[in-house]
C-alpha angles and dihedrals in degrees: 000000000000126000091252091055091050091048091051091051092048091049093049091048091049091052091049092051091048092052091049090052093051099269095294115166124023132004127089120315110268092015091109091053092051091049091050091049092049090049092050091049091049091050091048091051091048091049094050093046093049089054097048102037127075113229095257091050091049089050092051091049089052091053090049089052090057091054102034116009094182093054091048091050091050091051091047091051091051092048092049091048091051091048094049092048091052095242094126111084097176139009115296114255126212091257092053089048089054089054091050090049090053092049092049091048091050092048092050091049092051094046092049091054094247095287091174092047097067101278091123135070117314119207116207119189115205123206119328142208120306133175094270092057092057091048090051092053095048097043116103113212 
């Protein structure tokens, strides 16, 4: 291992220790408070989701997060909104989560203007090369 590798590891470990201690020592002023606030928000989200999701649904959402973090965050936001507004009467099952995923996907498709559905640029190629074209180019008149 080279000295630069060791230094990078030390630096990463120092940052990790500082974050665990509340950001004390170094960094930009107020950066520790922002990190703490983000961590509190993340813990609150995790707590709410663990209360409203059945284990299979939570597992599916975790797998979705690995593939598409933005989609998982959108679904989480919708679930939290439903929970806070009192529209969830029971814990969300895996089947209900699939329905919410479909609704979020449809909403994203509509808001993006249906880019995949042909709303973008269409390239049309006309004609092409055939054997006669090559002969015409090579022929000396």
